[in-house]
N, C-alpha and C positions, 0 to 999 in steps of 0.2 A: 623434431621428435613429437609424436602425437601426444595430446593431452590425456593423462590417465583420468578415468572417471571412477570415483570411489563408490563402491556398492553400499547402498543404504537399505534399511528395512522399508519395504514398499508401504507408502501411505503413513510413514512417520511424519510428525509435524513440528514446526517451529515458526517463530515470527520475529521480525524486527519492527519496532515502533519508535518513530521519531516524535519527541515531545518538545513543546515550546517552553523555554525558560522566560518567565515574565517578572518584572520588578513588582514587589509587593505593594508599592504605593501608586505608581503610575500605571501599572499593568502593560507597559510597553515591553518589547523584547529586551532582554538584558544579557550582557556578554559574560556570564559567570559559569560557563560550562567547565572551564579549567578547575575552578574551585570545587564544584560539585563532583566531577569525575575523580579528581584526586582524593577528595574526602572519603568517597565510598570505596575506592581501591579495588574495584571488581572489574578489571580491564577486559574480561571475557564477556561479561553480560551488560556492562554499563559503559558506553563509549562516546567519544567525540563524534561529531558529524561535521558537515561542511563549514558551518559558522559556529561561533562561540555562544550563540543563543539557542542551540539545539543540543539535546541529549538523546542518545539512542539506546533503547532497551534491546537486548538480544537474548531470547529465551534459550533454554536447553532443548535438546531433542526429546520429544514426547510421543507416546502412543495414546495417552489418555487426555482428553480435552479438559477434564476437571483439574488435573495436575498442572497442565499448562496455565489454566486460569489462576490457580493458587500461586504459581511462581511469578506470574506477571503482576499480580496484586502485591506480592511481597516486594518485588523490585520497585514498583511504582511508589509504594509507601515509603521505601527507603530513600528514593530520589526526592520525594516531596519533603521529607523531614530534613534532609541535607540542604535542599534549596532554601527552605525557610530559615535555616541557620545562617544563610548568607544574604538574607533580605530579599528572597525571590520565591517563586512558586512555579508549578508546572501545570500545563493543561494540554488537551488534545486540540484537534482542528487541523485542517489541511493548510491553512494560512493564518497568520496573525491578522486580526481584523483591520489594523491600521498601520502595519509595519512599513517603515520607510527603508527601502532597500539600501539607500546610501549610507545608513548608519550601521550596517552589518559589518562584523569583523570576522575575517576568514580564520579558521583554525590553523594552528601552527604546524600541524603535521605536513611532511614534505609533499604528499600526494595532493592535499588540498591547496597548498601554496602553488604547486605547479598548475593545477586547474585554474586558479585565479590569475596566474601569469599568462596562461594561454587564452582564457576566455574573458578576461577583464570583467566588465560590469555584469555579464551574464551570470557569473559565479555568485554575486550578491543577490541578484534577482532570484536565484534558485534557492533562496532561504524559504523553503516550503517543507511541509511535514507529511510524510506518508507512512503507510504500513506495508511491509513486504512479508509475504507468506511463503513458507518453504514446505514442499511436499517431497518426501523421500521416494526415490526410484531405484531400481536395480542396476541400471546401466544407462549409457549415453543415448542409445537408440530410444529407450523408453522416455528419457527426458525430452528429446526433440519431438517425439510423438505427442507428449502431453502438452508441451508449449503450444503446439498448433491446435490440438483438440480442445483446449480451454479457451482459445481466442474468441469464439462466438459468444462466450459467456462473460467476457470482460465488462460489457455494459451492466450486467447484474451487479458486479462488484463496485462499479462506479456509482450506481444509484444507491446501493446499500451503504456505502462509506462516505458519500458526499458531505463535506463539512467545510467548504471554502467559498462561501457566497460573496465575501467582500474582498476588495483589494484596495489598500491604502485608504480605508474608511468608506469606500464607495461600493454600493451593491452592483456586482458585475452582471446580474440577471442570470448567472450560471449557478447550477447546483454545486458544481466542482470547478473552480477556476485554477486549481493548483497546476494542472498540466501546462498552462501557458508559460510558466516559469522555466520549463524544462525542454520544450519542443524545439528550441534553437540549437540544442547540442547535437553533434553528429551521433549516428547510430542510436537515435532515440525513437521509441514508438514501436511500430509493427516489426516483428521478427522477419528475417529474410526467409526466402523459400528454400530452406535447408531442412531435410527430413530424416537424416540419420547422423550418427556421431562421426562417421568418416567424412561426410560432407562438411560438418561443422569444423573438423580439424583442418580441412583444406581452406575454408573461409578464414579461420583464425590465423593460419600460417601465412596466407597471402597478405592479410591486413597488418600482421605483425612485421613481416619482412619489409613492407612498404612504409612502415612507421605511422600508419593510420591509427593504430592502437598500441598501447604499451602493455596492457594486460586485459584479461577478461572483464575487469571492472569498467573498462571503457566501452563496453557493449551495454547500452541502456534500453534494451528491448522491454516491452511490457511484461514478457515472460522470457526468462533466459535460463540456460542450464548452469548449475554451479558444481562443476566436476569435483572440486576439493571437498565439498560437503555431501555430494551424492544426492542433490535435490534439484527440483525445478523451483525457481523463484518467481513469484507473481508480484509485480511492482506497480499495479494499477490503482491501488486504494489510497484515498486520503486517510490520515490518522483520525479514527473515530473520536468522539467526545467522551466515550466511556470504555474502560478497559474490557468490561464484559462484552461489549459489542464487538471489539476487536477479536476476542476469542470466538465469538459466533461466526465471524467471517472466515476464520481459520477452519472451523468445523464444516462450514458450507463448502469451502474449497476442497477439503479432503473428500467429502461425499461426492462431489462432482468428479474429482480425479479418479476415485474408485469406480464410479459408474462408467466413465469413459474407458478406463483400462480394461474393465471386464467385458466391454463390448467393442473392442478395438477394431477399427476399420481403416482402410487406406485413406490417408489425407490427400484430398484433391487440391492442387494449386488453385488459388482464387485471387481475384483482383483485390489489391489493398483498399480500393475505394469503398468496398462494402464494410470492411472492418472500421475504417476511419469514419464513415458515415454513421455507423451505429455508435461508435465511441463519442463522437462530437454531440450527437443527439442526447446521449446519456449525461455527458458533461453539462449540457445546457439545461435539460429539462428533468433530469433525474428519473423518477418512476413514471413521469408523464411523457417520456420520450417515445418516438416512433422507432420501430425495429424492422429491418429487412432481413429475411432469411436468404443468404446468398446461394443456397442450394435450390430452393423452390422459387425464389424471387417474390415470395409472398410478403406483403406488408402487414404488420400487426402492431399492437402497442407493446412496449417493453414489459409492462406489467403482465400482459397476457403470455408473453414468452416465458417470463419467470414462473408464472403459475403452472404452465404446461411442464416446465422443467422440474418443478417441485413434485408434481404429480408423478412424473417418470421416476424420480428418485425414491418415491415412497414404495415403489415395487420391490426395492431391496431393503426397505426399512424393517428389519426383523427384531429390533430391540427397542426398548423404551427410550434410551438415550438418543438414538437417531430420530425417532419419531418426535421427541421433544424439540430437538434442534430444528427439524423441518417445520414444526408448528411455530416456532419463534420467527424463523425467516418468513414464513407465509404471513404471519401477523404484520411484520414490517411492510411487506409488499402490499397487502390489502389496505393497510392504513395509509400508505403512500406518503409518509412524512419522514424525511431523513434529517440528519443533523443540521444541514443548511436551512431547512425550513424551521427547525427549532430556533436557530439563531435569529432568523427573520421574525419569528413570532415574538421573541424577547424584545427586539427592536420596536415592533409594532405596539408592544405593551408599555413602551415608554422607558425601557432601561437604556442607560448610556452604554457605549461600547466598553468603557472601563468596568461598569457593573456586570456586563455580560461575561467578560473574561474572568472576573473574580468568581462568578458563579460556575464557570466551566472548570476552574481549578478545584472547586469544592465538589463538583459532580464527577470528577474523573474516575474515582473508585466506587461510585455508587452504581447500583444496578440500573439498567436501561428502564425507563418508565414505560 
């Protein structure tokens, strides 16, 4: 039976943000999600994730970016207060700076226990923290188009959100190392060359019948359709260090989606090598990455590609809110300093990793400097 796709208001927005639970004395990850989630009692918006050292925020559906920001601030403040009552705190970041994967405890939920049984140590290695962005669409065909149309811009989101420079206390030399904890899972990364909802249903039916997947949750593409929500889900971002920056990423994604839908053109199949090349460069070098346009085969800097994109988006920027959002994004791009570089700067200034994590907890609800 074909999957039904719920119709949503086009360009409505929502987000999921995975936060780290850290012990208030050692600032190591701590397995207290059960206590915090139970204490808050908001199972729709504050949820368990893969391990018990993670708490996930789920926003409501919004059309106004300021209201989304208000809700996320309220939820984060509630989680932080609850966590502190249990001797812990919360912070952003795509990875804990010195997390030992062996110490992670898988959440009790049946789905997570099944993943742990199937994938063994990979499940604990996957204790990393990301932000997922949801953009409302009218139907499944629109969803599949937007998944593909947004793909060339994924390096933008990697560079803007990068916040995982260390792994087990060692500098990886990557702006974002979070992806390495997930790329061993099947159906991870680039979406298949599927261009409409009928084709997706054929794909889903074949994989389900063969037992390759149990549900749509087993499809871990960088962008995937969410038929039960009526959205496209973008899964490429590290969790930023500031809630306000996470909101900025949602706003940027919506602007891009609106721009691409208003200028809809046929998606031409392309080699995955181009997408993977641009992604790995962004993971490694952030704003300093090289970028190859798969259509023209021209090479440029990622920063140049981002500035060209922002200039194009300004042609539709007819209100002060949109202009302000684009100004903020452009400031980040021109400054060329993401959260990973901020963490490195703190290390260079002599702060210990414990002191850095303590600062990240305190800065989570502060505006981006």
